[in-house]
N, C-alpha and C positions, 0 to 999 in steps of 0.2 A: 621517672624517668624516660629519656630523647631520647628516638630513635634520628636512626644514620636514616639521609638518602635511602642508599643499597636496603633497609634491612625496612620500607616500608612497604605491607606488603601490594602486587596492585594489579592486573591483568596482563592476559595477553595481546597485544595490540590486535589495532581488525584490519579489515580490510580497507579499508573509508579507513584505514589513516595511511596504511599502507599507497594507498589508491593516492592523497593528498601526501605525501611524503614522493613520491613519483608521478606531481602534477598533472592525476589522469584523473580523466572529469565525466569519460564511458564508464558505463556496465559493461562494458565488449568484452572482455579480458578478468571479470569479478570470478568467473566459475574457478578459467585462472591461478591465478592469485591466491583465488582462496584455498588452491591447495598445495602452493607458495611457501603459504602466513604456516598453511600448521604442518611442514616437511622442516619451515623455517626450527617456528619449536617442537615438530617431535629432534632434533637437532639441539636445540639448546638443551632439552630431561639427557639423549644423554654421553653430551656434555658430556656435561654438571653429574650424571652415575647418580644409579640409586638413585630418581628420585619419582618417589612416592603419590599418588596421581590421587588418594585421599587424603593425603598433608598438605605438599608440597606447595605451595604458590609466590610464582612468580614478582621480584624485585622490582624495582624501576632496572637496575641493572638488562637483568634474565631477557625484562619483556627489550628493553634495549637490546640483547643483541639477538634477540628472533624478526629486530624489525630491518637490527642491520644483510645481519645473513638474509630474507626475505631480500629487500632491497638486488643484495648483490644476489640473485637468486634469475630476478628477475633481469637484471641487466646484463648477466656472465650467463648468459641455460645456455650456450660451448658448453661450461667449465665444469668440472665435477664438484657435486655437495662437498666432499672428502678435501678439493682444493680448496675451496671458499671460506671453507672454516679454517686454514691457517691466517687471514686477514688480520688486518692489527688491533684494528677499530672492535674487530669481533672478540677474538681473544682480550679489550680488558675487559671486557664488557665482562667476561666473566672469569675474570677474577679474582680468585678468592674463592668461586665456590663451590670450586668440580669437588666431589668428593669418589673421583674413584681413579686413579692414576695409569697408567700405563706400564706396560712390567719393561722392559727394550733388556 
């Protein structure tokens, strides 16, 4: 069986990866960046819906979605995270992963 890239299990992004993406060498912001990354990961899990911590693992698309949201949080600190999730790149990363949909 051949797995597509989106089906390959990955780990969530790390603070070191986020720092590399943002070209930050200093560790002065590690605590803040850890919180931002944790918030981004939690938002991805929430947006997927029905996330089970015991059985669910991110694939590369969900990991990239968390990274994208963490970068957006870092560079747009004044914008509420709920608005940042409307980013088209973030939305594309979550495409096909949602288990719960809002009712309008």
